[in-house]
N, C-alpha and C positions, 0 to 999 in steps of 0.2 A: 504494500500500500504506500501511497505518497504521504508526505509528512502531515499535511493538514487532515487528510483522510484518517490517518492513524490517531491523531489527537482528538478529532471529533468522535470517532468510534469509541475510543478509550473513555472519554468523558461520559458519553451516553451510557455505556455499560457499567461504569462505576456508579453513576447516579441511580441507574436502574437497580443495581444490586443493593444499594443502601435503601432505596425505596421499598423493595420487595422484602428484604430480609430483616431490616431494622426499623425502617421508617424514620424520616426526619422528625426531630423533636420540636421544631418551630417553623412557623410559616416563612420567615425570612430566608432560612436555609433552602427550603423548597423552591422559592422564587429565584434565589441566586443561582441555584443549580440549573434550573430550567433556562434562565437567561444565558448562562455560560454555554449550555448545549446549543441554544439557538444561535448565539454569536459565532461559535465554532463552525456550525453547519453552514452559515451564510458566508463566512470567510473562506471555507473550503470551496464552495460553489464559485465565489468571486475570483479566487486566485488559481484554482486548479481545474475548474470547470466541472459541470454536472456530468455524471455518467450513471447508467442505469443500475450498475452493481451497487451503488450507494443508496438506492431507493429505500431499502429496509432501515438504513440508518436515519434517513430523513423522516421516515414515518415514526421511528422511535423518538426523534427530536420533538415532533409534533405532539406525540403522546405525553412526553415529559412536560411540555408547555401547558397542555390542557390539564394535566394533573395539578400543576402549580396554580393555575387559574382557579381550579375547583377549591383548592385549599385556601387561596387568598380570599375568596368570597364566602366560603362556607365554614372556614375554620378548620384547624387540624385537630381532630378528635382522636388523640393518641389513646389507644386501648390500654387497659391495665395489663400489667405483666401477666402473661399466661402461665398457668400451671401445667405440669407435664402430663396432660391428659392425652388420651388416644386421639381425640379430635384435634388437639394442637399439633400432635406429631404428623397427622395426615395433612394438615394445613401447611406445615413446614416443608413436608415432602413436595407438596403441590407447588409451593413457591420456588423451591429449588429446581424442579423440573421446568417451570415457566422461565426461570432465569437462564437455564441451560439452553432451552430452545431459542430464546431471544438472542443469546450469544451466537449460536450456530447460524441463525438466519441473518444476523447482522454482519458477521465476520466472513462467512464462507464465500459469498459472491465476489467481494473485492479482493480476497486472497486467491481464489481459484482463477479469476480472470483479471489480473492486475494491469495497471498501466506500468509495464515493466521498464526497466532501464538497462541499456547496454553499458557494460563496463568501459572505462576509458581505454582505448587501444594503447599498447605498451611501446610502440615504436616512436621514433624521434620526429616523424612527420605529422603534421595535421592531415586530415583526410577530406577530400572533396568528392562530390558525386554528381553525375549528370546522366540523363537518359536519352536514348535514341529510339526512333521507330524506322526500321529498315524493311524494304520489300525485295524479295528475291523474285524478279520478274520471270526467270526461267522456270520457276516452280509455282508462280502465282501464290507466294507464301509471305505473309507479313510476320515480322518478329519485333518484339520489344527487347531492348538491350539496356542494361544499367552498368555504368562504369564507376568504380571507386579508384582513387588515385592519390598519390602524395601531393599535398597542396601548400600554397603560400598565401599570405595576406587574407586570412579568414576573419579579421576583426570586422564586426558589424554585419557579417553575413549570417543568414538564418541557418539553423540546423535543418537538415533534410528530414521530412516526416518518414516514418517507416513505410507507410503505404500512401503515396501522394495522390493516387486515384481511388481513394477509399470509397467514396460515394458510388462510383460506377462499379467498383469491385464488389461492394456489398450488394448492389442491385443484381449483379451477375450471379453471385453466390446464392442469393435468395431465390432467383429464378431456377438456377441449375439444381440446387440441393434442397429446395423448399425449406430454407432456414430463415426465420424472421430477420429482416434487414437490420433492425436496431441492435441485434446481438453483437454486431461488429463495430458499433460506433466508437467504443473505447480505444480501438486500435489507432484511430486518428489522433489520439492524444500522445502516442508514443513517438519520441524523438530519437534520432540516431546520432552517433558521434560525428557524422559526416556533415560538411558544410555544402550547401547547394551551389553548384557552379563556381566554386572557388577556383582561382587560377592554379594551374599545375605548378609544382615546385620547380624553381630554377636551380636547385642545388646541384643537380646532375644534368648532363646533356640529354640522356634518355633513360628509360626504366624498363626492366623486363616485364613481360605480360603473362598473366595467368587467366585462362578461360575457366569459367565456372558453369557447370550444368546441374540443374536442380533435380530432385527426385520426382517421381510420378505418383500423384500430382504434387507440385511444389510451386515455386515462383522465383522470379529473378532476385528477390530480396530475402528469401527465407533462410539464407545463411549469412545474414548481416554480421553476426558475431564473428564470423571468420573473414569475410571480405574486407571489413573495416580494419581488422588487425593486420592483414597482409598489406593493405595500402599504407598503413602507418609505418611500415618497415621499408617502403619504397617500391612496392609492386603495383602495377596497373592491373586491376582485376576487372575483367569483362564478363558480365553474367548474361547468359542467353536465356530468355524465357521461351520455352518451346510451346508454341501455340497448339492447342488441343491436348497438351500434356501437362498444363499448369492448372492450378485450382480454378482460376478464371483469368483470362488475358483481356485487358482493357486497352483498346487502341485509341489514338487521338480522336476526339469527337464523341467519345462515350460508347463506341461499339464494343461489345464484349463477347468473348467466345469461351465456352466452358470446355470441360474434358470431353473428348470424342465419345459419343454414346455407343458407338459400335466397336468397342474394344474386344479383343479376343479373350477366350477363357484363360485364366491365369496359368494353366498348365500347358497351354499351346506354345511351346518354346519357339517353334519355327516362326509363328506369327509375331511374337515379341522380338525375335532376332531381326525380322524385316523392318519393324518400326524403328529400331535403333539404327540400322545401317542405311535404310532408305530415307529416313526423315531426320532423326536427331544428328547423325554424323554429317549429313548434308547441311543442316542448319549451322553447325559449327564451322564447317569449311567455308560456307558463305560468309560468316562473320569474320573469319580470318582474312578473306579476300577484301571485305569492307575496311578492315583495319589497315591493310596495306594501302588502300586508297586514301584513308584518313591520314595516314602517316606522311603521304606525299603532299596532300593539300587538305587543310581543315579550314573551312570558311569561318568557323568560330574562333580560329587561332588558339585552339586549346592543345590538340595532340599532334600537330604537324611536326615531324621530326623527333617526337618525344617517345615513340613506341620502339623499343628494341625488339624487333621481330625476329632476330636471330636467337633470342632466348624466350621462347614461348613454352609455358607449362600449362597443364590442364588438371582441373580438380572437379570431381563430381560426387554427388551423394546418391546412393541407391541406384535407380535407373540411370541417373546422370553419371554415376561412377562407371557403369557399363559403357556409356557413351564416351567417357574419357579414355578408357582402354581401347575401344574400337577406333576412335579417331586417331589415336597415336599409332595404331597398327597400320592404318591406311594413309596417313598424312605425315610426311617427314618433318613438317614445320613444327610439330609438337615434340619438344625435346625431353620432356619428363611428364609423368602423369600420376595422379593419385585417385584411386577408387575408394570411396568411403562407404563400406558396408553394402556394396552392390553386387548382385548376381551378374555373371558374365554373359550378357546377351549380345547378339550381333552375328552377322553372317561371315565375318572375317575369320580366317583360319588361325586359331590360337595354338595349333599342335606344336609349333616350334617356340612358343612363348612370345613375349613382346620385345620389340627391337631396341628399346631405349629404357632408361631408368624408370622403374615402376614400383609403386607402393600400394598395397592393399591394407587399408585400416579397417579392422573388423570389430564388431561389438562382442561383448562377452556373453555368448548365448547360454541359456539355461539347458538347452538340449543340443548335443553334438551329433552330427550324422554318424560318426564312427561308433556311437554308443548303441545304434540300432542294429538288429539282426539283418542278415542279408535277405531274408524273406520273412519278415515279422508277421505275426498274426494280426487280425483286426483288433484284438484286445490289447496287444502290445502297442499298436499305433495309437489307439484311443487313450491309453495310459500316458502317452507322450503328446497328446493333443493334436494328433495328425490323422488326416483321412488317407485313403489309399492313393488318391491322385496327388495329394501333397507329398506323399512319400516318394512317388515316382519322380516328381520334380526335384525333391531333395537329393535323390541319387545322382542327378545330373550336375548338381551344383559343385560338389567337390572335384568331379572330373574336369570341369571347365576351369575351376580355380587352379588345379594342379598344372594344367596346360599354360595358363596365363603366367604363372610364376616360374615356368620351366627354365628360362634363360637368365636367371639371376634376379627375378622380381622378388620383392620383400613383402612379408606379411607382418603386421603389427596388431595384436589384439589390445584394445583399449580397455583397461579394467573398469568395471562398474558402468560400462556404456551399453545402451541398447540402440536400436535402429534410429529412433528419433533424437537421440542425444547429438547426432551429427548435423543437426539443423536447429533453427530457432523455435521449433514447435513447442518444446517444453518450457521455453520462456513465455510464449504466448498463452499456453494452456498448462500452467504448472500442476493443475489437478490431475492431468494425465501422468505426469511423472510421479506424483504421490501414489496413484493407483498402481503404477508399475514398480513401486518401491525404490524410486530414485529421488534422493533428497539433497544431493550435492551436485547438481547439474553443472554449475559454473566451474567447479573444480575440474570436472571431467572435460569440459570444453577448453579449459586452460591447457590440458594435456594435448588435446586434439590440435589446438593452435600451435603449440610448441613443436609438435612433430611435423605439422604441415610446413611451418616456417623453416625448420631445419632441413627438411628434404629439398625444398625449392632453392634455398640458398646454396646448398651443396651442389645440386645437379644443374642449376642454371648459372652456377659460378658467379654468385652475386653477394656482395657485402653492402650493408646499409651505410 
């Protein structure tokens, strides 16, 4: 929770506890407490803005004010001390239950869906960000691109919002997934460490480039914890939003496109291989082509000559990790790649491994494929939470992974990580991390950032 949210909720719950369990002994204390609650709620709305997760707290504030008004005009008839009767015990239990429910209803929404903050990047550069909308006319395909980069002269510039096209995005998500639009309003209050359209740093002549490919579905900004950190150390990070493979893509003018409704069955590996190689790899190669053009001439005088395209790395999460591996396999412009917890989809031949430095960062899975029998019964599969089709898919995963790592690729298992730890999703929805038993997400993400930075600095031959 934000500071004023925390103060407002704490005041309300404290005064509620005193009112329910002890009762104020005089009218002036009741009025003072209610006035304090009202003032804090108003200050919170004025300086931090309203959000729907705080509605239970606002209702509680109104309740405390009405209680104080009632005492002010009717007087505080403090009951005599109760004796330890059965009736009194039941009343005390009821009050305690009421207090517990009130605490839960008031605290859970703002804690489960917070206006979260990104930690300050650890590099020596400030971070800028800018967005592009590019069209691949050869495929009649539009793409949104977001770039994070080392920046100068950020004084007076606004921080970039986490989701700058939130209204249209929320509309698209609402139509696509039948989710009420207002549920996403609070994300518009989230600011990132990056400054909008800040000038690129003049400290160096040019900077190495890292392409980022999100998961399925994800978005160009759903790894901001990572892209801003890399940019602060002097990398230009170019994130590709894969249309029809993101949560919802919003183009200029408000047109939005959701996830392709005609997706193949999850176990149809051949179909998913085609999506990677025929669409996602082509998206990435097109973006590299555009970066080459931008480096030659940038009408906005931002990136002209600033992109070191002899040192391009690629990073991807989940399905985007498969894209990183396949793109490096077929495009020699990618000098090093990281797959973060992704299965190896794609039509490219991995039987001889990947041709250049490669790192597979894996989650710490509760079930390992090697723990399963070669032909397990349905009961064994059920005990491991798997269906027969899922098991057949699982059998292919280690084979493909072994092939990808065959020519010197590395695998690093990140302790205490699961699949979503490699993205911002646990920051956006911490309740998911609680359900999955992960309570120290930021510490795990520090490890992910450290390993990512170390890998690209080594294999792109770069020092900050």
